[in-house]
C-alpha atoms as one frame of an Amber mdcrd trajectory, in Angstrom:
protein
  13.518 -59.800 -23.614  17.133 -60.999 -23.839  18.147 -57.814 -25.669  16.540
 -55.696 -22.944  18.358 -57.620 -20.208  21.600 -57.343 -22.152  21.201 -53.573
 -22.597  20.491 -53.173 -18.881  23.611 -55.142 -17.996  25.734 -53.106 -20.408
  24.367 -49.876 -18.913  25.204 -51.159 -15.431  28.734 -51.974 -16.594  29.099
 -48.443 -17.952  27.862 -46.929 -14.679  30.131 -49.021 -12.470  33.073 -48.498
 -14.843  32.505 -44.739 -14.773  32.420 -44.804 -10.971  35.711 -46.683 -10.977
  37.347 -44.090 -13.253  36.006 -41.241 -11.115  37.378 -42.976  -8.019  40.834
 -43.274  -9.616  40.778 -39.570 -10.475  39.698 -38.714  -6.932  42.440 -40.902
  -5.459  45.029 -38.805  -7.296  43.675 -35.672  -5.602  43.540 -37.044  -2.058
  47.338 -36.814  -1.410  47.079 -33.088  -2.202  44.875 -32.446   0.848  46.379
 -29.930   3.253  45.314 -29.103   6.788  44.847 -25.430   7.656  43.838 -24.554
  11.202  45.163 -21.007  11.581  42.345 -19.354  13.472  43.109 -15.867  12.124
  42.194 -17.055   8.613  38.712 -18.203   9.616  37.014 -14.811   9.564  36.127
 -12.960   6.366  38.269 -10.062   5.153  35.451  -7.618   5.967  35.350  -8.550
   9.651  36.202  -5.639  11.951  38.778  -7.616  13.916  40.455  -8.850  10.736
  40.670  -5.294   9.410  42.284  -4.209  12.686  44.784  -7.058  12.412  45.650
  -6.143   8.809  46.058  -2.481   9.822  48.478  -3.498  12.572  50.427  -5.647
  10.100  50.694  -2.702   7.693  52.626  -0.754  10.355  54.365  -3.688  11.986
  55.404  -6.381   9.488  54.065  -9.763  10.510  56.621 -12.287  11.716  55.935
 -15.766  12.957  57.461 -16.020  16.411  57.709 -18.843  18.918  58.169 -18.288
  22.639  60.401 -20.857  24.353  61.151 -21.344  28.040  61.920 -24.117  30.486
  61.150 -24.490  34.163  64.695 -23.855  35.463  65.615 -21.090  33.025  67.187
 -17.867  34.292  69.205 -14.877  33.125  72.387 -16.664  34.207  71.530 -20.069
  32.787  74.571 -21.238  30.800  72.374 -23.498  28.703  70.774 -20.450  27.072
  73.891 -19.616  25.050  74.275 -23.235  23.934  70.601 -23.336  22.997  70.994
 -20.102  21.020  74.086 -21.377  19.189  72.224 -24.516  18.148  69.208 -22.573
  16.859  71.088 -19.972  14.807  72.503 -22.833  12.744  69.021 -24.035  11.830
  67.554 -22.998   8.489  64.104 -22.922  10.119  65.012 -20.117  12.538  65.704
 -16.601  11.243  66.432 -14.822  14.531  66.775 -15.598  18.244  66.361 -13.063
  21.023  66.753 -14.065  24.685  65.633 -12.194  27.779  69.290 -11.712  28.723
  69.943 -10.071  25.332  67.127  -7.585  25.887  68.294  -6.797  29.419  71.829
  -6.148  28.148  70.533  -3.918  25.367  68.471  -1.896  27.841  71.410  -1.465
  30.204  73.490  -0.134  27.309  70.833   2.530  26.950  71.409   3.576  30.569
  68.520   1.603  32.058  69.368   0.070  35.409  69.432  -3.736  35.284  66.918
  -4.067  38.071  64.595  -1.636  36.287  65.078  -3.485  32.987  64.095  -6.746
  34.668  61.051  -5.068  36.197  59.927  -3.765  32.809  60.355  -7.176  31.175
  58.520  -9.022  33.928  55.385 -10.526  32.432  56.824 -10.243  28.900  60.057
 -12.243  28.662  60.613 -12.683  32.382  58.215 -14.566  34.607  56.384 -12.871
  37.508  57.738 -13.026  41.041  55.544 -16.037  41.777  57.486 -18.059  39.169
  60.899 -18.238  40.831  63.424 -20.959  41.533  66.794 -21.324  43.200  69.932
 -21.147  41.052  73.247 -22.386  42.404  76.252 -20.084  41.924  79.797 -19.950
  43.256  78.604 -17.624  45.999  75.615 -19.761  46.920  72.019 -20.213  45.881
  69.978 -17.234  44.696  66.346 -16.947  43.768  65.664 -16.028  40.108  62.512
 -15.828  37.976  62.009 -17.919  34.850  62.897 -16.273  31.547  61.979 -16.893
  27.913  63.481 -16.450  24.491  61.750 -15.442  21.275  62.448 -17.292  18.034
  61.528 -15.781  14.672  60.802 -18.408  12.031  62.322 -18.194   8.564  60.267
 -18.718   5.406  61.303 -22.357   5.496  60.204 -22.644   9.114  56.822 -21.051
   8.345  56.205 -23.466   5.473  57.279 -26.450   7.570  56.388 -25.769  11.229
  56.715 -29.439  12.181  60.390 -29.441  11.151  60.938 -26.135  12.970  59.510
 -27.574  16.188  61.665 -30.677  15.785  64.719 -28.411  15.435  63.788 -26.589
  18.647  63.379 -29.844  20.560  66.688 -31.140  19.170  68.509 -27.933  20.163
  67.047 -28.155  23.665  68.161 -31.768  24.032  71.695 -30.930  22.882  71.776
 -28.041  25.379  70.902 -30.288  28.311  67.346 -28.990  28.715  64.985 -31.807
  29.800  62.101 -32.356  27.402  59.547 -32.426  30.237  60.674 -28.937  31.355
  60.458 -27.353  27.905  57.549 -24.998  27.164  56.840 -23.773  23.622  54.062
 -21.435  22.513  53.035 -19.407  19.473  50.459 -19.348  16.677  52.415 -21.875
  14.619  52.669 -24.174  17.632  48.915 -23.967  18.207  48.090 -24.579  14.541
  50.466 -27.534  14.370  48.986 -29.048  17.543  45.469 -28.727  16.117  46.624
 -30.326  12.849  48.097 -33.235  14.788  44.863 -33.776  16.708  42.877 -33.671
  13.455  45.179 -36.320  11.988  44.775 -38.458  15.122  41.000 -38.251  14.707
  41.493 -39.953  11.349  44.156 -42.433  12.382  46.176 -42.413  15.592  49.174
 -44.569  14.717  51.038 -43.636  17.918  48.506 -45.048  20.376  45.432 -46.475
  18.589  44.269 -48.516  21.596  44.203 -45.824  24.280  43.135 -43.054  21.869
  41.268 -44.788  19.040  40.646 -42.713  15.882  37.100 -41.354  15.893  36.747
 -41.331  12.113  37.900 -44.939  11.723  35.596 -46.151  14.521  32.573 -44.388
  13.023  33.297 -45.794   9.566  33.872 -49.305  10.953  30.626 -49.140  12.953
  28.730 -48.229   9.787  30.273 -51.115   7.850  29.526 -53.652  10.608  25.937
 -52.432  10.901  25.524 -52.778   7.129  26.646 -56.402   7.301  24.467 -57.188
  10.325  21.293 -55.467   9.108  21.529 -56.849   5.587  22.614 -60.329   6.652
  24.812 -60.669   3.564  28.530 -60.060   3.167  28.148 -59.556  -0.601  25.484
 -56.852  -0.307  27.243 -55.371   2.697  30.419 -54.939   0.649  28.463 -53.201
  -2.121  26.829 -50.860   0.393  30.246 -50.106   1.885  31.745 -49.494  -1.558
  28.960 -47.038  -2.399  29.465 -45.209   0.910  33.233 -44.912   0.585  32.931
 -43.850  -3.059  30.720 -40.933  -2.007  32.988 -39.896   0.857  36.266 -40.135
  -1.081  35.026 -38.369  -4.210  33.519 -35.506  -2.205  36.660 -35.158  -0.095
  38.792 -35.075  -3.252  36.850 -31.997  -4.391  38.406 -29.957  -1.569  42.001
 -29.891  -2.904  40.717 -29.934  -6.495  39.158 -26.475  -6.052  42.066 -25.118
  -4.007  40.593 -25.402  -0.513  42.108 -26.949   2.613  40.694 -29.186   5.322
  40.356 -28.198   8.959  38.951 -29.424  12.244  35.394 -28.853  10.971  35.500
 -30.356   7.468  37.365 -33.427   8.742  34.045 -34.835  10.013  32.408 -34.576
   6.563  33.558 -38.024   5.266  32.008 -39.744   8.293  28.725 -37.920   7.724
  28.623 -38.986   4.065  29.517 -42.600   4.853  26.660 -42.886   7.336  24.210
 -41.083   5.035  25.025 -43.281   2.028  24.904 -46.491   4.029  21.462 -45.528
   5.314  20.083 -44.871   1.827  21.663 -47.976   0.308  20.213 -50.185   3.052
  16.745 -48.811   2.259  17.131 -49.619  -1.445  18.499 -53.080  -0.634  15.488
 -53.830   1.544  13.102 -52.563  -1.164  14.876 -54.879  -3.602  14.505 -57.878
  -1.306  10.850 -57.123  -0.709  10.198 -56.804  -4.463  12.055 -60.068  -5.148
  10.094 -61.882  -2.435   6.795 -60.660  -3.909   7.665 -62.204  -7.290   8.282
 -58.985  -9.267   9.926 -59.703 -12.627  12.480 -56.888 -12.228  12.993 -56.354
  -8.466  15.926 -53.902  -8.826  13.934 -51.549 -11.062  10.977 -51.853  -8.690
  13.209 -51.049  -5.716  14.475 -47.892  -7.434  10.913 -46.879  -8.376   9.745
 -47.244  -4.781  12.830 -45.870  -3.056  13.887 -42.851  -5.089  11.285 -40.450
  -3.687  11.792 -41.106   0.072  15.570 -41.140  -0.466  15.349 -37.869  -2.372
  13.300 -36.241   0.379  15.727 -37.424   3.062  18.796 -36.211   1.151  17.164
 -32.961   0.021  16.124 -31.933   3.530  19.590 -32.822   4.820  21.179 -30.831
   1.993  19.013 -27.793   2.758  20.084 -27.902   6.395  23.751 -28.188   5.415
  23.381 -25.455   2.810  22.208 -23.047   5.510  25.697 -23.283   7.031  27.159
 -21.457   4.022  25.927 -18.117   5.397  28.264 -18.435   8.386  31.027 -15.801
   8.660  33.508 -18.561   9.544  35.152 -20.073   6.466  35.538 -23.640   7.884
  31.803 -23.812   8.564  31.017 -22.433   5.097  33.300 -25.042   3.528  31.685
 -27.797   5.573  28.217 -26.690   4.478  29.197 -26.370   0.820  31.043 -29.653
   0.364  28.659 -31.618   2.589  25.733 -30.387   0.490  27.493 -31.544  -2.692
  28.294 -34.871  -1.058  24.703 -35.330   0.120  23.319 -34.949  -3.393  26.087
 -37.196  -4.769  25.055 -39.747  -2.151  21.505 -39.726  -3.562  22.806 -40.341
  -7.111  25.040 -43.172  -5.916  22.225 -44.821  -3.935  19.671 -44.597  -6.778
  21.983 -45.171  -9.758  25.350 -46.598  -8.669  24.227 -49.086  -6.031  21.457
 -50.647  -8.203  24.037 -51.009 -11.018  26.230 -52.988  -8.616  23.267 -55.183
  -7.685  22.601 -55.975 -11.346  26.190 -57.084 -11.894  26.366 -59.189  -8.726
C-alpha cells in the first residue's frame, strides 16, 4: 500500500514538474507576441478584393502614407514650412508633399492657381464648407483647410508608433496645437487598434476610468473560484491550472509564427474561464468522494468527472473548430488556437489539477 501511495506521489511530482518546465518554455515565447491589425491582411489571397488590390499594387508601388492637417491650416500658413523642415530630418519619414507644393507644381504646368485649387479640393484641400479666416498684412481672408501627405520610410513602417511620435513632435515645434492636429492613414488606424487591444489587457494610463477588460474577467474568475470552493489553497490551485492553460496556449501563437489581433486577444480569457469551470467540478467531486469515505477520493473524482468534462470541452472545441472555415484569418486563428487550448484545458483539469491536489 505504501509503495502504491509513493508511486502515485512520484507520478504527481513528475506531472507538476513537467507543467512547470512547459510554463517556463512558454514564458520565453510570450515576449515574442506581436499585434497585427492591418485589415487588408485579414482576407485570403484568393479573395476578389485582395486580388484587385494586388493588381493595383503591381502597377502602382505600394507606399505607406499618412495624411496630416490641422484646423487652422492654409496654403499661406507659415507653420507648414517649419513643419516640413522638421519632418524631412526624421528617419521615419521618406517624403513630404504639402498642398502648397502641389499647387505650385500645377501652376508651373500652366494651370491657373484658382483652377489648381479647385481640382485639389476634396483631395488635399478641404471643401468650401471647411473654411476659416487667416490674418494677412492686407486684412483677413477666408481660406479652406489644407493637408500634407507624408510617405513613411522602411523604418517608419516597421515602427509606426515612433513615426507618429515624430509627427506630433514636429507639430509641437512648429507651433501647431495638439488638439488641432488631425492624422489619418492605414498605419494610424492599425496603431490605434493595437493600442486599444493593449488597453483591453492592461490600461496603465487610466485603469480606473477605463479598466482593462481582460484583467477584470480574469480577476472575476479567480474570486469566484475562491468563493465557490471556500478554500484559498484549492482556489490557488484552480487559478494556477487556469493560467497555465491560457499562457501555454497563447505562447503557441508566436511559436508557430502567427500574430495576435483584436479577435485572438479574447482567447486567454475564454480559456481561463473554461479551465476554472472544469477544475471546480473536479474539486467538488473530490470533496464529495472524501466526505463519503472513499479510500482514494482524488482517483474517484477523476473517474466520475472525466466524462462530463470531456463532453463539455469536446462540444466547445467542435464549436470553436467550426470557426476555422471562416475566410477571415483572425477568426480562423481564434478558432484554431482556442480549440487547442480547450483540449489542453481538459488534460490540465483531469491530469494536472488532480496531481496538484495529491501534492497539497
